[in-house]
Gaussian input, Z-matrix of N, CA and C with variables (Angstrom, degrees):
# hf/3-21g

backbone

0 1
 N
 C     1     B1
 C     2     B2     1     A1
 N     3     B3     2     A2     1     D1
 C     4     B4     3     A3     2     D2
 C     5     B5     4     A4     3     D3
 N     6     B6     5     A5     4     D4
 C     7     B7     6     A6     5     D5
 C     8     B8     7     A7     6     D6
 N     9     B9     8     A8     7     D7
 C    10    B10     9     A9     8     D8
 C    11    B11    10    A10     9     D9
 N    12    B12    11    A11    10    D10
 C    13    B13    12    A12    11    D11
 C    14    B14    13    A13    12    D12
 N    15    B15    14    A14    13    D13
 C    16    B16    15    A15    14    D14
 C    17    B17    16    A16    15    D15
 N    18    B18    17    A17    16    D16
 C    19    B19    18    A18    17    D17
 C    20    B20    19    A19    18    D18
 N    21    B21    20    A20    19    D19
 C    22    B22    21    A21    20    D20
 C    23    B23    22    A22    21    D21
 N    24    B24    23    A23    22    D22
 C    25    B25    24    A24    23    D23
 C    26    B26    25    A25    24    D24
 N    27    B27    26    A26    25    D25
 C    28    B28    27    A27    26    D26
 C    29    B29    28    A28    27    D27
 N    30    B30    29    A29    28    D28
 C    31    B31    30    A30    29    D29
 C    32    B32    31    A31    30    D30
 N    33    B33    32    A32    31    D31
 C    34    B34    33    A33    32    D32
 C    35    B35    34    A34    33    D33
 N    36    B36    35    A35    34    D34
 C    37    B37    36    A36    35    D35
 C    38    B38    37    A37    36    D36
 N    39    B39    38    A38    37    D37
 C    40    B40    39    A39    38    D38
 C    41    B41    40    A40    39    D39
 N    42    B42    41    A41    40    D40
 C    43    B43    42    A42    41    D41
 C    44    B44    43    A43    42    D42
 N    45    B45    44    A44    43    D43
 C    46    B46    45    A45    44    D44
 C    47    B47    46    A46    45    D45
 N    48    B48    47    A47    46    D46
 C    49    B49    48    A48    47    D47
 C    50    B50    49    A49    48    D48
 N    51    B51    50    A50    49    D49
 C    52    B52    51    A51    50    D50
 C    53    B53    52    A52    51    D51
 N    54    B54    53    A53    52    D52
 C    55    B55    54    A54    53    D53
 C    56    B56    55    A55    54    D54
 N    57    B57    56    A56    55    D55
 C    58    B58    57    A57    56    D56
 C    59    B59    58    A58    57    D57
 N    60    B60    59    A59    58    D58
 C    61    B61    60    A60    59    D59
 C    62    B62    61    A61    60    D60
 N    63    B63    62    A62    61    D61
 C    64    B64    63    A63    62    D62
 C    65    B65    64    A64    63    D63
 N    66    B66    65    A65    64    D64
 C    67    B67    66    A66    65    D65
 C    68    B68    67    A67    66    D66
 N    69    B69    68    A68    67    D67
 C    70    B70    69    A69    68    D68
 C    71    B71    70    A70    69    D69
 N    72    B72    71    A71    70    D70
 C    73    B73    72    A72    71    D71
 C    74    B74    73    A73    72    D72
 N    75    B75    74    A74    73    D73
 C    76    B76    75    A75    74    D74
 C    77    B77    76    A76    75    D75
 N    78    B78    77    A77    76    D76
 C    79    B79    78    A78    77    D77
 C    80    B80    79    A79    78    D78
 N    81    B81    80    A80    79    D79
 C    82    B82    81    A81    80    D80
 C    83    B83    82    A82    81    D81
 N    84    B84    83    A83    82    D82
 C    85    B85    84    A84    83    D83
 C    86    B86    85    A85    84    D84
 N    87    B87    86    A86    85    D85
 C    88    B88    87    A87    86    D86
 C    89    B89    88    A88    87    D87
 N    90    B90    89    A89    88    D88
 C    91    B91    90    A90    89    D89
 C    92    B92    91    A91    90    D90
 N    93    B93    92    A92    91    D91
 C    94    B94    93    A93    92    D92
 C    95    B95    94    A94    93    D93
 N    96    B96    95    A95    94    D94
 C    97    B97    96    A96    95    D95
 C    98    B98    97    A97    96    D96
 N    99    B99    98    A98    97    D97
 C   100   B100    99    A99    98    D98
 C   101   B101   100   A100    99    D99
 N   102   B102   101   A101   100   D100
 C   103   B103   102   A102   101   D101
 C   104   B104   103   A103   102   D102
 N   105   B105   104   A104   103   D103
 C   106   B106   105   A105   104   D104
 C   107   B107   106   A106   105   D105
 N   108   B108   107   A107   106   D106
 C   109   B109   108   A108   107   D107
 C   110   B110   109   A109   108   D108
 N   111   B111   110   A110   109   D109
 C   112   B112   111   A111   110   D110
 C   113   B113   112   A112   111   D111
 N   114   B114   113   A113   112   D112
 C   115   B115   114   A114   113   D113
 C   116   B116   115   A115   114   D114
 N   117   B117   116   A116   115   D115
 C   118   B118   117   A117   116   D116
 C   119   B119   118   A118   117   D117
 N   120   B120   119   A119   118   D118
 C   121   B121   120   A120   119   D119
 C   122   B122   121   A121   120   D120
 N   123   B123   122   A122   121   D121
 C   124   B124   123   A123   122   D122
 C   125   B125   124   A124   123   D123
 N   126   B126   125   A125   124   D124
 C   127   B127   126   A126   125   D125
 C   128   B128   127   A127   126   D126
 N   129   B129   128   A128   127   D127
 C   130   B130   129   A129   128   D128
 C   131   B131   130   A130   129   D129
 N   132   B132   131   A131   130   D130
 C   133   B133   132   A132   131   D131
 C   134   B134   133   A133   132   D132
 N   135   B135   134   A134   133   D133
 C   136   B136   135   A135   134   D134
 C   137   B137   136   A136   135   D135
 N   138   B138   137   A137   136   D136
 C   139   B139   138   A138   137   D137
 C   140   B140   139   A139   138   D138
 N   141   B141   140   A140   139   D139
 C   142   B142   141   A141   140   D140
 C   143   B143   142   A142   141   D141
 N   144   B144   143   A143   142   D142
 C   145   B145   144   A144   143   D143
 C   146   B146   145   A145   144   D144
 N   147   B147   146   A146   145   D145
 C   148   B148   147   A147   146   D146
 C   149   B149   148   A148   147   D147
 N   150   B150   149   A149   148   D148
 C   151   B151   150   A150   149   D149
 C   152   B152   151   A151   150   D150
 N   153   B153   152   A152   151   D151
 C   154   B154   153   A153   152   D152
 C   155   B155   154   A154   153   D153
 N   156   B156   155   A155   154   D154
 C   157   B157   156   A156   155   D155
 C   158   B158   157   A157   156   D156
 N   159   B159   158   A158   157   D157
 C   160   B160   159   A159   158   D158
 C   161   B161   160   A160   159   D159
 N   162   B162   161   A161   160   D160
 C   163   B163   162   A162   161   D161
 C   164   B164   163   A163   162   D162
 N   165   B165   164   A164   163   D163
 C   166   B166   165   A165   164   D164
 C   167   B167   166   A166   165   D165
 N   168   B168   167   A167   166   D166
 C   169   B169   168   A168   167   D167
 C   170   B170   169   A169   168   D168
 N   171   B171   170   A170   169   D169
 C   172   B172   171   A171   170   D170
 C   173   B173   172   A172   171   D171
 N   174   B174   173   A173   172   D172
 C   175   B175   174   A174   173   D173
 C   176   B176   175   A175   174   D174
 N   177   B177   176   A176   175   D175
 C   178   B178   177   A177   176   D176
 C   179   B179   178   A178   177   D177
 N   180   B180   179   A179   178   D178
 C   181   B181   180   A180   179   D179
 C   182   B182   181   A181   180   D180
 N   183   B183   182   A182   181   D181
 C   184   B184   183   A183   182   D182
 C   185   B185   184   A184   183   D183
 N   186   B186   185   A185   184   D184
 C   187   B187   186   A186   185   D185
 C   188   B188   187   A187   186   D186
 N   189   B189   188   A188   187   D187
 C   190   B190   189   A189   188   D188
 C   191   B191   190   A190   189   D189
 N   192   B192   191   A191   190   D190
 C   193   B193   192   A192   191   D191
 C   194   B194   193   A193   192   D192
 N   195   B195   194   A194   193   D193
 C   196   B196   195   A195   194   D194
 C   197   B197   196   A196   195   D195
 N   198   B198   197   A197   196   D196
 C   199   B199   198   A198   197   D197
 C   200   B200   199   A199   198   D198
 N   201   B201   200   A200   199   D199
 C   202   B202   201   A201   200   D200
 C   203   B203   202   A202   201   D201
 N   204   B204   203   A203   202   D202
 C   205   B205   204   A204   203   D203
 C   206   B206   205   A205   204   D204
 N   207   B207   206   A206   205   D205
 C   208   B208   207   A207   206   D206
 C   209   B209   208   A208   207   D207
 N   210   B210   209   A209   208   D208
 C   211   B211   210   A210   209   D209
 C   212   B212   211   A211   210   D210
 N   213   B213   212   A212   211   D211
 C   214   B214   213   A213   212   D212
 C   215   B215   214   A214   213   D213
 N   216   B216   215   A215   214   D214
 C   217   B217   216   A216   215   D215
 C   218   B218   217   A217   216   D216
 N   219   B219   218   A218   217   D217
 C   220   B220   219   A219   218   D218
 C   221   B221   220   A220   219   D219
 N   222   B222   221   A221   220   D220
 C   223   B223   222   A222   221   D221
 C   224   B224   223   A223   222   D222
 N   225   B225   224   A224   223   D223
 C   226   B226   225   A225   224   D224
 C   227   B227   226   A226   225   D225
 N   228   B228   227   A227   226   D226
 C   229   B229   228   A228   227   D227
 C   230   B230   229   A229   228   D228
 N   231   B231   230   A230   229   D229
 C   232   B232   231   A231   230   D230
 C   233   B233   232   A232   231   D231
 N   234   B234   233   A233   232   D232
 C   235   B235   234   A234   233   D233
 C   236   B236   235   A235   234   D234
 N   237   B237   236   A236   235   D235
 C   238   B238   237   A237   236   D236
 C   239   B239   238   A238   237   D237
 N   240   B240   239   A239   238   D238
 C   241   B241   240   A240   239   D239
 C   242   B242   241   A241   240   D240
 N   243   B243   242   A242   241   D241
 C   244   B244   243   A243   242   D242
 C   245   B245   244   A244   243   D243
 N   246   B246   245   A245   244   D244
 C   247   B247   246   A246   245   D245
 C   248   B248   247   A247   246   D246
 N   249   B249   248   A248   247   D247
 C   250   B250   249   A249   248   D248
 C   251   B251   250   A250   249   D249

   B1=1.4302
   B2=1.4723
   B3=1.3630
   B4=1.5067
   B5=1.5951
   B6=1.2287
   B7=1.4595
   B8=1.5674
   B9=1.3465
   B10=1.4359
   B11=1.5335
   B12=1.3240
   B13=1.5907
   B14=1.4911
   B15=1.2344
   B16=1.4976
   B17=1.5668
   B18=1.3052
   B19=1.4565
   B20=1.4304
   B21=1.3810
   B22=1.4253
   B23=1.4909
   B24=1.3412
   B25=1.5577
   B26=1.4764
   B27=1.3011
   B28=1.5159
   B29=1.5627
   B30=1.3432
   B31=1.5771
   B32=1.5051
   B33=1.2861
   B34=1.4200
   B35=1.6015
   B36=1.2646
   B37=1.3981
   B38=1.6157
   B39=1.2710
   B40=1.4442
   B41=1.4653
   B42=1.3608
   B43=1.4774
   B44=1.4850
   B45=1.3566
   B46=1.3251
   B47=1.4911
   B48=1.3147
   B49=1.4462
   B50=1.4944
   B51=1.3189
   B52=1.4739
   B53=1.4934
   B54=1.4180
   B55=1.3782
   B56=1.5397
   B57=1.3060
   B58=1.5642
   B59=1.4684
   B60=1.3672
   B61=1.4907
   B62=1.4866
   B63=1.2987
   B64=1.4221
   B65=1.5657
   B66=1.4117
   B67=1.5841
   B68=1.5076
   B69=1.3900
   B70=1.4324
   B71=1.4779
   B72=1.4316
   B73=1.4505
   B74=1.4914
   B75=1.3582
   B76=1.4319
   B77=1.5251
   B78=1.3684
   B79=1.5369
   B80=1.4736
   B81=1.3917
   B82=1.4538
   B83=1.5007
   B84=1.3189
   B85=1.6152
   B86=1.4683
   B87=1.3343
   B88=1.4101
   B89=1.5475
   B90=1.3882
   B91=1.4687
   B92=1.5976
   B93=1.2737
   B94=1.4445
   B95=1.5547
   B96=1.3606
   B97=1.4739
   B98=1.4090
   B99=1.2723
   B100=1.4445
   B101=1.5422
   B102=1.2613
   B103=1.4920
   B104=1.5698
   B105=1.2186
   B106=1.5117
   B107=1.5493
   B108=1.2798
   B109=1.5386
   B110=1.4916
   B111=1.2928
   B112=1.4761
   B113=1.5317
   B114=1.4031
   B115=1.4324
   B116=1.5332
   B117=1.3088
   B118=1.5220
   B119=1.4887
   B120=1.1866
   B121=1.5416
   B122=1.4246
   B123=1.2725
   B124=1.5557
   B125=1.5853
   B126=1.2865
   B127=1.5040
   B128=1.4595
   B129=1.3003
   B130=1.5027
   B131=1.5144
   B132=1.2917
   B133=1.4327
   B134=1.6381
   B135=1.3213
   B136=1.5011
   B137=1.4935
   B138=1.3091
   B139=1.5496
   B140=1.5860
   B141=1.3003
   B142=1.4217
   B143=1.4944
   B144=1.2851
   B145=1.4801
   B146=1.6244
   B147=1.1576
   B148=1.4507
   B149=1.5685
   B150=1.2592
   B151=1.5361
   B152=1.4941
   B153=1.3548
   B154=1.4804
   B155=1.5691
   B156=1.3359
   B157=1.4367
   B158=1.5558
   B159=1.4649
   B160=1.4569
   B161=1.5554
   B162=1.3001
   B163=1.4635
   B164=1.4980
   B165=1.3428
   B166=1.4999
   B167=1.4970
   B168=1.3249
   B169=1.4227
   B170=1.4543
   B171=1.4082
   B172=1.4030
   B173=1.5374
   B174=1.3728
   B175=1.3963
   B176=1.5932
   B177=1.2563
   B178=1.3482
   B179=1.4913
   B180=1.1710
   B181=1.4965
   B182=1.5116
   B183=1.3075
   B184=1.5629
   B185=1.4800
   B186=1.3375
   B187=1.4019
   B188=1.5805
   B189=1.4119
   B190=1.3902
   B191=1.5367
   B192=1.2709
   B193=1.4649
   B194=1.4677
   B195=1.3251
   B196=1.4023
   B197=1.5581
   B198=1.3755
   B199=1.5355
   B200=1.5229
   B201=1.3527
   B202=1.4778
   B203=1.5104
   B204=1.4022
   B205=1.4836
   B206=1.4956
   B207=1.3005
   B208=1.2713
   B209=1.5433
   B210=1.2867
   B211=1.4941
   B212=1.6096
   B213=1.2891
   B214=1.4322
   B215=1.6099
   B216=1.2349
   B217=1.5287
   B218=1.5279
   B219=1.3108
   B220=1.4765
   B221=1.5342
   B222=1.3321
   B223=1.5270
   B224=1.4154
   B225=1.2762
   B226=1.4868
   B227=1.5939
   B228=1.3206
   B229=1.4742
   B230=1.5093
   B231=1.3895
   B232=1.4873
   B233=1.5141
   B234=1.3984
   B235=1.3924
   B236=1.5230
   B237=1.3370
   B238=1.5546
   B239=1.4799
   B240=1.4883
   B241=1.3573
   B242=1.5324
   B243=1.2567
   B244=1.4003
   B245=1.5747
   B246=1.2125
   B247=1.5616
   B248=1.4186
   B249=1.3316
   B250=1.5228
   B251=1.5963
   A1=117.60
   A2=118.29
   A3=120.61
   A4=104.57
   A5=118.45
   A6=122.24
   A7=108.63
   A8=113.50
   A9=117.99
   A10=106.90
   A11=114.97
   A12=123.67
   A13=107.38
   A14=121.79
   A15=126.52
   A16=107.14
   A17=112.64
   A18=120.17
   A19=113.39
   A20=118.79
   A21=121.16
   A22=109.89
   A23=115.19
   A24=120.39
   A25=107.87
   A26=115.24
   A27=119.51
   A28=100.75
   A29=108.16
   A30=119.12
   A31=108.85
   A32=120.72
   A33=124.33
   A34=113.39
   A35=115.11
   A36=119.57
   A37=116.45
   A38=111.72
   A39=122.04
   A40=113.67
   A41=116.22
   A42=123.80
   A43=116.78
   A44=117.03
   A45=117.33
   A46=121.85
   A47=114.32
   A48=119.11
   A49=108.24
   A50=123.09
   A51=122.99
   A52=113.11
   A53=121.11
   A54=124.63
   A55=113.01
   A56=113.21
   A57=115.39
   A58=110.09
   A59=116.34
   A60=120.06
   A61=110.18
   A62=118.75
   A63=120.04
   A64=113.74
   A65=111.66
   A66=112.96
   A67=105.91
   A68=123.72
   A69=121.73
   A70=115.98
   A71=113.28
   A72=114.25
   A73=113.58
   A74=116.70
   A75=119.36
   A76=110.25
   A77=114.62
   A78=115.78
   A79=113.68
   A80=117.39
   A81=123.72
   A82=110.04
   A83=114.99
   A84=118.44
   A85=106.97
   A86=122.33
   A87=123.79
   A88=116.12
   A89=113.56
   A90=123.11
   A91=109.72
   A92=116.96
   A93=114.60
   A94=115.03
   A95=118.17
   A96=124.74
   A97=111.35
   A98=122.88
   A99=131.84
   A100=110.58
   A101=115.65
   A102=120.13
   A103=109.35
   A104=117.33
   A105=124.52
   A106=105.34
   A107=114.40
   A108=124.30
   A109=110.76
   A110=117.73
   A111=125.10
   A112=104.05
   A113=118.16
   A114=118.38
   A115=116.44
   A116=112.14
   A117=118.49
   A118=112.59
   A119=116.34
   A120=124.97
   A121=112.56
   A122=118.67
   A123=122.86
   A124=102.52
   A125=115.01
   A126=117.77
   A127=109.85
   A128=115.41
   A129=122.87
   A130=107.83
   A131=122.53
   A132=125.35
   A133=104.03
   A134=111.96
   A135=113.36
   A136=116.28
   A137=112.18
   A138=121.55
   A139=106.30
   A140=117.06
   A141=118.05
   A142=115.11
   A143=115.73
   A144=122.45
   A145=107.91
   A146=119.78
   A147=125.39
   A148=109.10
   A149=114.11
   A150=121.10
   A151=111.89
   A152=115.06
   A153=125.71
   A154=105.27
   A155=118.30
   A156=122.17
   A157=105.61
   A158=115.31
   A159=118.17
   A160=112.69
   A161=112.15
   A162=120.93
   A163=110.12
   A164=119.44
   A165=120.14
   A166=111.29
   A167=115.53
   A168=126.07
   A169=107.40
   A170=119.82
   A171=119.84
   A172=112.64
   A173=120.28
   A174=120.91
   A175=114.44
   A176=117.75
   A177=131.12
   A178=115.46
   A179=118.50
   A180=124.19
   A181=112.77
   A182=111.64
   A183=118.88
   A184=110.45
   A185=115.17
   A186=125.97
   A187=116.12
   A188=112.19
   A189=118.75
   A190=109.48
   A191=120.13
   A192=122.09
   A193=111.72
   A194=118.62
   A195=124.28
   A196=113.99
   A197=112.51
   A198=117.79
   A199=108.17
   A200=115.75
   A201=116.01
   A202=112.68
   A203=115.51
   A204=118.70
   A205=109.48
   A206=127.49
   A207=127.43
   A208=109.98
   A209=121.41
   A210=124.77
   A211=104.72
   A212=120.86
   A213=117.90
   A214=112.35
   A215=109.80
   A216=119.00
   A217=106.36
   A218=120.25
   A219=121.36
   A220=106.32
   A221=113.69
   A222=119.33
   A223=114.04
   A224=121.23
   A225=126.76
   A226=103.36
   A227=117.54
   A228=113.86
   A229=109.32
   A230=118.89
   A231=121.81
   A232=109.71
   A233=116.94
   A234=123.63
   A235=117.57
   A236=107.99
   A237=118.40
   A238=109.11
   A239=114.77
   A240=123.68
   A241=115.85
   A242=116.54
   A243=121.09
   A244=110.88
   A245=116.09
   A246=129.72
   A247=112.76
   A248=116.18
   A249=120.12
   A250=104.80
   D1=147.95
   D2=176.83
   D3=-100.12
   D4=128.62
   D5=179.89
   D6=-120.93
   D7=127.77
   D8=-177.46
   D9=-103.45
   D10=126.19
   D11=176.64
   D12=-99.37
   D13=123.80
   D14=171.89
   D15=-105.98
   D16=107.64
   D17=-178.78
   D18=-153.58
   D19=135.95
   D20=171.35
   D21=-107.96
   D22=163.42
   D23=177.34
   D24=-156.57
   D25=139.00
   D26=177.62
   D27=-165.57
   D28=170.99
   D29=170.19
   D30=-59.37
   D31=-39.16
   D32=-175.32
   D33=-70.15
   D34=-43.33
   D35=-175.53
   D36=-101.22
   D37=-17.02
   D38=179.21
   D39=95.54
   D40=-177.30
   D41=-178.02
   D42=-126.41
   D43=8.27
   D44=-179.34
   D45=-64.58
   D46=-40.23
   D47=176.79
   D48=-69.72
   D49=-43.20
   D50=174.26
   D51=-52.99
   D52=-48.99
   D53=-177.70
   D54=-64.30
   D55=-35.00
   D56=176.92
   D57=-68.37
   D58=-39.91
   D59=177.60
   D60=-68.04
   D61=-36.75
   D62=179.87
   D63=-64.96
   D64=-37.75
   D65=176.57
   D66=-63.99
   D67=-46.44
   D68=177.12
   D69=-57.34
   D70=-33.76
   D71=-179.74
   D72=-75.27
   D73=-31.11
   D74=174.51
   D75=-65.83
   D76=-41.35
   D77=178.67
   D78=-64.60
   D79=-35.29
   D80=174.84
   D81=-64.87
   D82=-43.39
   D83=177.21
   D84=-60.78
   D85=-52.00
   D86=179.77
   D87=-50.45
   D88=-34.81
   D89=177.68
   D90=-81.33
   D91=0.43
   D92=174.86
   D93=98.68
   D94=5.32
   D95=-179.60
   D96=-90.20
   D97=169.41
   D98=-178.51
   D99=-116.51
   D100=99.05
   D101=178.47
   D102=-84.76
   D103=145.45
   D104=170.68
   D105=-137.49
   D106=142.08
   D107=175.27
   D108=-102.06
   D109=133.08
   D110=176.21
   D111=-113.51
   D112=108.66
   D113=-177.19
   D114=-134.16
   D115=142.80
   D116=179.75
   D117=-72.50
   D118=-49.05
   D119=-177.93
   D120=-126.02
   D121=89.37
   D122=-178.52
   D123=-105.63
   D124=108.16
   D125=176.25
   D126=-77.38
   D127=178.50
   D128=-172.31
   D129=-64.98
   D130=-30.51
   D131=-171.71
   D132=-75.92
   D133=-45.05
   D134=176.40
   D135=-62.28
   D136=-46.83
   D137=176.91
   D138=-54.18
   D139=-47.94
   D140=-177.67
   D141=-64.11
   D142=-39.88
   D143=177.18
   D144=-61.58
   D145=-47.97
   D146=-178.88
   D147=-63.95
   D148=-44.67
   D149=177.84
   D150=-57.93
   D151=-42.85
   D152=-176.80
   D153=-67.12
   D154=-34.30
   D155=-169.64
   D156=-91.76
   D157=-2.35
   D158=-177.75
   D159=61.88
   D160=35.60
   D161=177.15
   D162=-106.67
   D163=128.70
   D164=-177.25
   D165=-73.19
   D166=142.58
   D167=179.75
   D168=-118.88
   D169=125.12
   D170=171.13
   D171=-121.33
   D172=141.19
   D173=-176.40
   D174=-81.96
   D175=148.78
   D176=176.19
   D177=-118.38
   D178=121.76
   D179=-178.79
   D180=-121.32
   D181=87.50
   D182=-179.12
   D183=-124.74
   D184=137.31
   D185=-178.87
   D186=-87.97
   D187=-13.75
   D188=-173.52
   D189=-149.71
   D190=163.38
   D191=175.24
   D192=-60.88
   D193=-37.64
   D194=178.30
   D195=-60.05
   D196=-43.77
   D197=177.49
   D198=-70.18
   D199=-40.80
   D200=177.98
   D201=-53.93
   D202=-50.06
   D203=-179.60
   D204=-65.40
   D205=-40.20
   D206=-175.17
   D207=-70.76
   D208=-37.93
   D209=178.81
   D210=-73.74
   D211=-33.21
   D212=176.22
   D213=-62.55
   D214=-45.88
   D215=-178.82
   D216=-64.52
   D217=-43.28
   D218=-175.45
   D219=-64.43
   D220=-51.17
   D221=178.56
   D222=-55.08
   D223=-41.58
   D224=-176.60
   D225=-68.16
   D226=-42.69
   D227=-177.04
   D228=-69.19
   D229=-43.32
   D230=179.67
   D231=-53.62
   D232=-39.77
   D233=-175.23
   D234=-81.80
   D235=-7.76
   D236=-175.23
   D237=53.70
   D238=46.62
   D239=177.99
   D240=-61.99
   D241=137.03
   D242=179.83
   D243=-86.05
   D244=-34.74
   D245=179.50
   D246=-134.60
   D247=145.12
   D248=166.00
   D249=-119.56

């Protein structure tokens, strides 16, 4: 299965949600699934962590919550995601 994780992380908003999603993504990977993160603001540290875990990172560039949701849905459809 292909599983899309939508999470942002930064010094301003924190890293808790990202790390919880990362733990789930690692478990999915261990079970043979393919996780991918869609993130608005992925700093160098976050990108490095995902690269080290061999988890794909895709950028999201949305100016509003509506655009964010639309881009997430479009990305999930393009990727034939089984779960978001």
